[in-house]
Backbone as CSV, one residue per row, in Angstrom:
resi,resn,N_x,N_y,N_z,CA_x,CA_y,CA_z,C_x,C_y,C_z
1,UNK,-24.528,-0.482,-21.647,-23.169,-1.229,-21.587,-23.460,-2.829,-21.033
2,UNK,-23.190,-3.809,-21.763,-23.331,-5.183,-21.382,-22.698,-5.339,-20.057
3,UNK,-23.269,-6.500,-19.457,-22.563,-6.891,-18.156,-21.034,-7.253,-18.343
4,UNK,-20.851,-8.089,-19.218,-19.540,-8.640,-19.708,-18.524,-7.444,-19.781
5,UNK,-18.931,-6.437,-20.573,-17.928,-5.346,-20.890,-17.773,-4.435,-19.616
6,UNK,-18.776,-4.283,-18.752,-18.784,-3.630,-17.503,-17.642,-4.393,-16.541
7,UNK,-17.744,-5.585,-16.432,-16.864,-6.485,-15.845,-15.496,-6.186,-16.271
8,UNK,-15.326,-6.245,-17.669,-13.946,-6.162,-18.207,-13.307,-4.695,-17.805
9,UNK,-14.105,-3.697,-18.074,-13.926,-2.386,-17.594,-13.467,-2.189,-16.240
10,UNK,-14.060,-2.990,-15.396,-13.821,-2.835,-13.793,-12.438,-3.595,-13.542
11,UNK,-12.357,-4.648,-14.185,-11.079,-5.553,-14.044,-9.903,-4.722,-14.572
12,UNK,-10.175,-3.956,-15.662,-8.885,-3.202,-16.232,-8.781,-2.083,-15.392
13,UNK,-9.844,-1.371,-14.852,-9.613,-0.249,-13.965,-8.837,-0.783,-12.632
14,UNK,-9.304,-1.746,-12.278,-8.498,-2.476,-10.892,-7.141,-2.676,-11.286
15,UNK,-6.554,-3.322,-12.422,-5.253,-3.705,-12.762,-4.643,-2.408,-12.850
16,UNK,-5.146,-1.291,-13.507,-4.414,-0.105,-13.777,-4.194,0.714,-12.458
17,UNK,-5.091,0.600,-11.476,-5.047,1.201,-10.225,-3.964,0.677,-9.363
18,UNK,-3.708,-0.832,-9.298,-2.642,-1.387,-8.715,-1.371,-1.210,-9.372
19,UNK,-1.208,-1.065,-10.746,0.097,-0.680,-11.405,0.452,0.764,-11.044
20,UNK,-0.670,1.523,-11.021,-0.347,2.908,-10.694,0.159,3.026,-9.251
21,UNK,-0.413,2.494,-8.390,-0.214,2.396,-6.986,1.203,1.923,-6.849
22,UNK,1.681,0.847,-7.709,3.122,0.236,-7.431,4.131,1.237,-7.921
23,UNK,3.791,2.007,-9.067,4.671,2.968,-9.649,4.854,4.168,-8.843
24,UNK,3.619,4.430,-8.081,3.717,5.718,-7.337,4.845,5.466,-6.206
25,UNK,5.179,4.291,-5.936,6.265,4.000,-4.722,7.576,4.613,-5.410
26,UNK,7.863,4.589,-6.498,8.924,5.173,-7.379,8.846,6.851,-7.200
27,UNK,7.697,7.093,-7.447,7.409,8.648,-7.635,7.890,9.171,-6.084
28,UNK,7.296,8.638,-5.106,7.384,9.215,-3.725,9.073,8.872,-3.342
29,UNK,9.683,8.030,-3.791,10.968,7.851,-3.451,11.964,9.011,-4.120
30,UNK,11.544,9.317,-5.325,12.105,10.409,-5.878,12.109,11.875,-5.232
31,UNK,10.972,11.951,-4.408,10.679,13.090,-3.620,11.147,12.948,-2.228
32,UNK,11.830,12.139,-2.082,12.367,11.560,-0.609,13.106,12.804,0.184
33,UNK,13.553,13.760,-0.515,14.210,14.983,0.370,13.053,15.591,0.946
34,UNK,11.759,15.649,0.614,10.818,16.262,1.212,10.396,15.448,2.407
35,UNK,9.706,15.999,3.569,9.018,15.148,4.521,7.761,14.485,4.144
36,UNK,7.564,13.313,4.311,6.354,12.624,4.044,4.871,13.691,4.153
37,UNK,4.880,14.133,5.448,3.693,14.925,5.712,3.561,16.144,4.707
38,UNK,4.625,16.865,4.295,4.618,17.802,3.349,4.030,17.248,1.836
39,UNK,4.734,15.967,1.590,4.073,15.323,0.273,2.698,15.051,0.409
40,UNK,2.204,14.466,1.474,0.766,14.279,1.753,-0.123,15.416,1.436
41,UNK,0.258,16.476,2.251,-0.307,17.802,2.264,-0.614,18.272,0.744
42,UNK,0.466,18.227,-0.034,0.581,18.580,-1.312,-0.537,17.581,-2.156
43,UNK,-0.457,16.363,-1.780,-1.514,15.433,-2.463,-2.916,15.715,-2.184
44,UNK,-3.142,15.922,-1.117,-4.520,16.394,-0.569,-5.060,17.782,-1.243
45,UNK,-4.073,18.711,-1.173,-4.580,19.950,-1.885,-4.668,19.789,-3.450
46,UNK,-3.692,19.054,-3.985,-3.998,18.832,-5.678,-5.184,18.014,-5.685
47,UNK,-5.645,17.035,-5.016,-6.816,16.215,-5.129,-8.024,17.136,-4.926
48,UNK,-8.013,17.928,-3.838,-9.163,18.981,-3.529,-9.407,19.847,-4.781
49,UNK,-8.140,20.330,-5.157,-8.368,21.377,-6.248,-8.930,20.852,-7.575
50,UNK,-8.496,19.508,-7.889,-8.919,18.783,-9.122,-10.468,18.600,-8.787
51,UNK,-10.874,17.893,-7.747,-12.255,17.708,-7.515,-13.152,19.114,-7.534
52,UNK,-12.717,20.112,-6.744,-13.451,21.332,-7.031,-13.656,21.702,-8.506
53,UNK,-12.385,21.736,-9.286,-12.640,22.232,-10.741,-13.520,21.203,-11.468
54,UNK,-13.496,19.787,-11.266,-14.293,19.116,-12.032,-15.774,19.347,-11.554
55,UNK,-16.156,19.383,-10.418,-17.342,19.523,-9.848,-17.816,20.929,-10.318
56,UNK,-17.038,21.924,-10.254,-17.443,23.263,-10.666,-17.736,23.312,-12.223
57,UNK,-17.094,22.620,-13.071,-17.107,22.600,-14.376,-18.422,21.875,-14.827
58,UNK,-18.650,20.739,-14.060,-19.772,20.002,-14.383,-21.097,20.774,-13.685
59,UNK,-20.870,21.697,-12.755,-22.128,22.357,-12.088,-22.553,21.657,-11.235
60,UNK,-21.817,20.966,-10.395,-22.589,19.986,-9.281,-22.025,20.345,-7.960
61,UNK,-21.470,21.639,-7.869,-20.992,21.884,-6.585,-22.053,22.431,-5.592
62,UNK,-23.161,23.217,-6.005,-24.053,23.559,-5.439,-25.228,22.422,-4.881
63,UNK,-25.271,21.504,-5.773,-26.112,20.380,-5.508,-25.559,19.629,-4.416
64,UNK,-24.132,19.333,-4.407,-23.451,18.664,-3.367,-23.649,19.298,-2.028
65,UNK,-23.455,20.674,-2.034,-23.515,21.413,-0.801,-25.096,21.169,-0.201
66,UNK,-25.990,21.188,-0.912,-27.336,21.026,-0.608,-27.704,19.657,-0.077
67,UNK,-26.905,18.669,-0.384,-27.338,17.189,-0.245,-26.429,16.565,0.991
68,UNK,-25.445,17.307,1.418,-24.548,16.742,2.496,-25.066,17.013,3.752
69,UNK,-25.337,16.162,4.592,-25.918,16.191,5.992,-24.628,16.345,6.890
70,UNK,-24.968,16.644,8.229,-23.911,16.549,9.406,-23.341,15.136,9.445
71,UNK,-24.241,14.128,9.324,-23.798,12.623,9.428,-22.846,12.273,8.339
72,UNK,-23.255,12.760,7.107,-22.329,12.367,5.917,-21.125,13.055,6.080
73,UNK,-21.130,14.245,6.581,-19.851,15.025,6.621,-18.871,14.373,7.606
74,UNK,-19.596,13.857,8.746,-18.750,13.271,9.893,-18.335,11.931,9.275
75,UNK,-18.949,11.142,8.630,-18.473,10.035,7.924,-17.203,10.127,7.003
76,UNK,-17.409,11.202,6.064,-16.367,11.620,5.260,-15.090,12.008,5.837
77,UNK,-15.388,12.866,6.718,-14.304,13.383,7.366,-13.391,12.289,8.106
78,UNK,-14.021,11.343,8.929,-13.355,10.244,9.407,-12.623,9.317,8.473
79,UNK,-13.395,9.110,7.384,-12.841,8.248,6.186,-11.423,9.082,5.729
80,UNK,-11.676,10.397,5.549,-10.528,11.174,4.978,-9.295,10.972,5.890
81,UNK,-9.578,11.022,7.238,-8.508,10.983,8.154,-7.786,9.693,8.187
82,UNK,-8.594,8.526,8.015,-8.192,7.290,7.979,-7.325,7.240,6.786
83,UNK,-7.762,7.582,5.585,-7.106,7.471,4.278,-5.806,8.241,4.312
84,UNK,-5.797,9.509,4.873,-4.627,10.418,5.322,-3.715,9.607,5.877
85,UNK,-3.875,8.799,6.932,-2.964,8.000,7.705,-2.468,6.884,6.787
86,UNK,-3.311,6.286,5.943,-2.793,5.172,5.228,-1.908,5.850,4.339
87,UNK,-2.043,6.785,3.690,-1.178,7.365,2.501,0.040,7.965,3.207
88,UNK,-0.125,8.669,4.232,1.305,8.945,4.942,1.939,7.779,5.322
89,UNK,1.736,6.624,5.681,2.402,5.474,6.002,2.926,4.966,4.695
90,UNK,2.096,4.930,3.522,2.605,4.345,2.274,3.952,5.314,1.743
91,UNK,3.605,6.478,1.922,4.607,7.464,1.382,5.908,7.444,2.177
92,UNK,5.826,7.339,3.548,6.915,7.162,4.170,7.641,5.791,3.951
93,UNK,7.004,4.740,3.878,7.442,3.298,3.540,8.071,3.501,2.089
94,UNK,7.451,4.036,1.105,8.156,4.223,-0.180,9.629,5.049,-0.091
95,UNK,9.527,6.098,0.505,10.926,6.851,0.778,11.905,6.000,1.457
96,UNK,11.385,5.359,2.520,12.480,4.403,3.390,12.776,3.197,2.593
97,UNK,12.100,2.650,1.651,12.594,1.763,0.838,11.798,0.366,1.235
98,UNK,10.769,0.516,2.026,9.974,-0.510,2.567,8.691,-0.954,1.576
99,UNK,9.093,-1.160,0.405,8.058,-1.136,-0.608,7.389,-2.746,-0.289
100,UNK,8.219,-3.849,-0.195,7.676,-5.140,0.031,6.838,-5.190,1.398
101,UNK,7.259,-4.523,2.363,6.392,-4.495,3.491,5.122,-3.862,3.273
102,UNK,5.259,-2.795,2.623,4.071,-1.770,2.174,3.071,-2.688,1.258
103,UNK,3.483,-3.292,0.290,2.741,-4.275,-0.456,2.030,-5.375,0.336
104,UNK,2.770,-5.847,1.151,2.193,-6.960,2.120,0.917,-6.275,2.934
105,UNK,1.221,-5.090,3.542,0.261,-4.344,4.198,-1.095,-4.077,3.312
106,UNK,-0.955,-3.741,2.036,-2.040,-3.487,1.043,-2.672,-4.985,0.682
107,UNK,-2.055,-5.886,0.695,-2.563,-7.261,0.481,-3.210,-7.857,1.607
108,UNK,-2.884,-7.320,2.865,-3.837,-7.619,4.058,-4.932,-6.912,4.276
109,UNK,-5.105,-5.909,3.596,-6.134,-4.900,4.018,-7.445,-5.461,3.734
110,UNK,-7.805,-6.170,2.623,-9.098,-7.022,2.497,-9.485,-8.030,3.514
111,UNK,-8.481,-8.626,4.147,-8.799,-9.606,5.184,-9.195,-8.798,6.466
112,UNK,-8.755,-7.547,6.665,-9.209,-6.714,7.875,-10.638,-6.073,7.456
113,UNK,-11.125,-5.804,6.215,-12.383,-5.375,5.850,-13.253,-6.593,6.105
114,UNK,-12.887,-7.842,5.583,-13.825,-8.883,5.460,-14.078,-9.371,6.990
115,UNK,-12.902,-9.386,7.868,-13.164,-9.568,9.425,-13.999,-8.599,9.790
116,UNK,-13.743,-7.260,9.675,-14.723,-6.312,10.353,-16.173,-6.456,9.808
117,UNK,-16.329,-6.798,8.536,-17.658,-7.108,8.072,-18.420,-8.234,8.709
118,UNK,-17.669,-9.490,8.909,-18.280,-10.495,9.588,-18.243,-10.358,11.083
119,UNK,-17.370,-10.009,11.790,-17.238,-9.833,13.231,-18.167,-8.510,13.826
120,UNK,-17.975,-7.510,13.142,-18.625,-6.280,13.631,-20.028,-6.160,13.122
121,UNK,-20.326,-6.505,11.775,-21.576,-6.047,11.136,-22.433,-7.379,10.944
122,UNK,-21.790,-8.366,11.372,-22.607,-9.635,11.162,-22.864,-10.190,9.735
123,UNK,-22.150,-9.867,8.865,-22.199,-10.273,7.551,-22.010,-11.796,7.369
124,UNK,-22.572,-12.473,6.438,-22.130,-13.703,6.058,-21.591,-13.979,4.663
125,UNK,-20.726,-14.898,4.351,-20.328,-15.167,3.233,-20.906,-16.333,2.483
126,UNK,-21.036,-16.221,1.251,-21.540,-17.372,0.473,-20.359,-18.457,0.366
127,UNK,-20.505,-19.529,-0.027,-19.375,-20.613,-0.192,-18.359,-20.045,-1.140
128,UNK,-18.895,-19.520,-2.237,-17.905,-19.077,-3.465,-16.976,-17.957,-2.827
129,UNK,-17.443,-17.145,-2.052,-16.679,-16.026,-1.505,-15.704,-16.618,-0.387
130,UNK,-16.250,-17.646,0.278,-15.287,-18.217,1.474,-14.135,-18.867,0.655
131,UNK,-14.600,-19.565,-0.559,-13.452,-20.334,-1.014,-12.425,-19.187,-1.779
132,UNK,-13.041,-18.192,-2.352,-12.168,-17.054,-2.656,-11.251,-16.554,-1.668
133,UNK,-11.691,-16.368,-0.519,-11.109,-15.745,0.598,-9.866,-16.753,1.228
134,UNK,-10.181,-18.170,0.910,-9.166,-18.966,1.397,-8.181,-19.132,0.392
135,UNK,-8.372,-19.206,-0.888,-7.388,-19.120,-1.963,-6.520,-17.980,-1.802
136,UNK,-7.151,-16.783,-1.675,-6.544,-15.508,-1.321,-5.529,-15.757,-0.210
137,UNK,-5.946,-16.241,0.856,-5.174,-16.489,2.206,-4.074,-17.384,1.962
138,UNK,-4.395,-18.407,1.163,-3.111,-19.291,0.890,-2.101,-18.716,-0.041
139,UNK,-2.494,-17.891,-0.994,-1.595,-17.122,-1.719,-0.850,-16.182,-1.060
140,UNK,-1.377,-15.427,-0.217,-0.809,-14.387,0.488,0.188,-15.021,1.583
141,UNK,-0.220,-16.298,2.167,0.506,-16.911,3.060,1.964,-17.252,2.446
142,UNK,1.810,-17.938,1.365,2.974,-18.312,0.524,3.847,-17.015,0.001
143,UNK,3.194,-15.998,-0.342,3.901,-14.694,-0.799,4.816,-14.267,0.511
144,UNK,3.950,-14.295,1.809,4.452,-13.853,2.865,5.714,-14.581,3.443
145,UNK,5.798,-15.923,3.069,6.625,-16.988,3.489,7.779,-16.644,2.556
146,UNK,7.581,-16.483,1.203,8.744,-16.181,0.417,9.485,-14.892,0.751
147,UNK,8.533,-13.857,1.110,9.220,-12.606,1.511,10.072,-12.752,2.799
148,UNK,9.458,-13.481,3.876,10.115,-13.797,5.071,11.390,-14.443,4.831
149,UNK,11.428,-15.384,3.883,12.666,-15.998,3.427,13.746,-15.150,2.765
150,UNK,13.058,-14.099,2.048,14.111,-13.104,1.474,14.589,-12.122,2.578
151,UNK,13.693,-11.919,3.549,14.208,-10.967,4.686,15.214,-11.624,5.604
152,UNK,15.029,-13.031,5.924,16.012,-13.699,6.708,17.283,-13.948,5.797
153,UNK,17.142,-14.056,4.459,18.406,-14.128,3.566,19.176,-12.799,3.743
154,UNK,18.572,-11.611,3.672,19.025,-10.422,3.752,19.869,-10.067,5.220
155,UNK,18.913,-10.703,6.238,19.671,-10.647,7.664,20.907,-11.586,7.698
156,UNK,20.746,-12.777,6.976,21.771,-13.648,6.997,23.167,-13.128,6.186
157,UNK,22.943,-12.240,5.314,23.965,-11.779,4.546,24.606,-10.577,5.233
158,UNK,23.601,-9.789,5.850,24.019,-8.846,6.811,24.791,-9.276,7.879
159,UNK,24.602,-10.232,8.616,25.461,-10.919,9.645,26.647,-11.361,9.197
160,UNK,26.672,-12.041,8.046,27.712,-12.751,7.370,28.873,-11.883,6.975
161,UNK,28.452,-10.562,6.412,29.405,-9.785,5.846,30.624,-9.409,6.916
162,UNK,30.315,-9.041,8.136,31.384,-8.693,8.963,32.278,-9.741,9.395
163,UNK,31.600,-10.997,9.411,32.349,-12.210,9.704,33.281,-12.546,8.581
164,UNK,32.852,-12.485,7.359,33.739,-12.550,6.117,34.759,-11.642,6.186
165,UNK,34.326,-10.160,6.309,35.372,-9.214,6.362,36.665,-9.640,7.386
166,UNK,36.107,-10.166,8.491,37.033,-10.459,9.670,37.885,-11.517,9.171
167,UNK,37.385,-12.694,8.479,38.187,-13.872,7.940,39.177,-13.343,6.980
168,UNK,38.590,-12.526,5.869,39.602,-11.854,4.880,40.824,-11.237,5.468
169,UNK,40.334,-10.401,6.449,41.284,-9.493,7.067,42.373,-10.359,7.632
170,UNK,41.877,-11.368,8.404,42.836,-12.283,9.065,43.639,-13.081,8.255
171,UNK,43.111,-13.438,6.981,43.863,-14.104,5.910,44.959,-13.214,5.287
172,UNK,44.740,-12.046,5.096,45.547,-11.021,4.563,46.661,-10.822,5.568
173,UNK,46.251,-10.689,6.928,47.253,-10.423,7.902,48.338,-11.723,8.004
174,UNK,47.715,-12.894,7.829,48.708,-14.139,7.696,49.633,-14.152,6.532
175,UNK,49.137,-13.607,5.353,49.974,-13.478,4.228,51.178,-12.447,4.552
176,UNK,50.788,-11.437,5.263,51.735,-10.381,5.331,52.727,-10.913,6.471
177,UNK,52.265,-11.702,7.314,53.270,-12.253,8.523,54.250,-13.121,7.834
178,UNK,53.512,-13.863,6.842,54.374,-14.985,6.185,55.327,-14.427,5.255
179,UNK,55.255,-13.056,4.675,55.803,-12.571,3.729,56.969,-11.862,4.264
């Protein structure tokens, strides 16, 4: 497979993953009558069953069991716990209608990974990657500012509605008094 076609396949897979993640918020919202922990547990069991079925069908379960060390198992269990916390939060936010906040959280995640890589592991970035991170930062800042503006507008509407109702009520009362 040529490098360009692999890059195209990776880009398409990334786009599809993000589209499916966005659509999954609608899926979780429709299951809102169930507790988020129940939904997460069902997702974990279904994923495990699919993994075991695929690995068993391909005949790779025994090889996997032989190759996994205690250290590998500890790393994967830790990652699984963190991923479960991430998904539990996402499911809860989807059910509660906090999709914008959830989306911003997912957009911020790469900054956390980059910061951890630089600060904890001492990684360095090339100029090209630094420029990419700065462009991403500016785009995210603009998006956050827009979302903050929408949140402020919603708060303003929320605060104005009772005042408007009071004014309309008073106006109706004045008309009734005059009539």
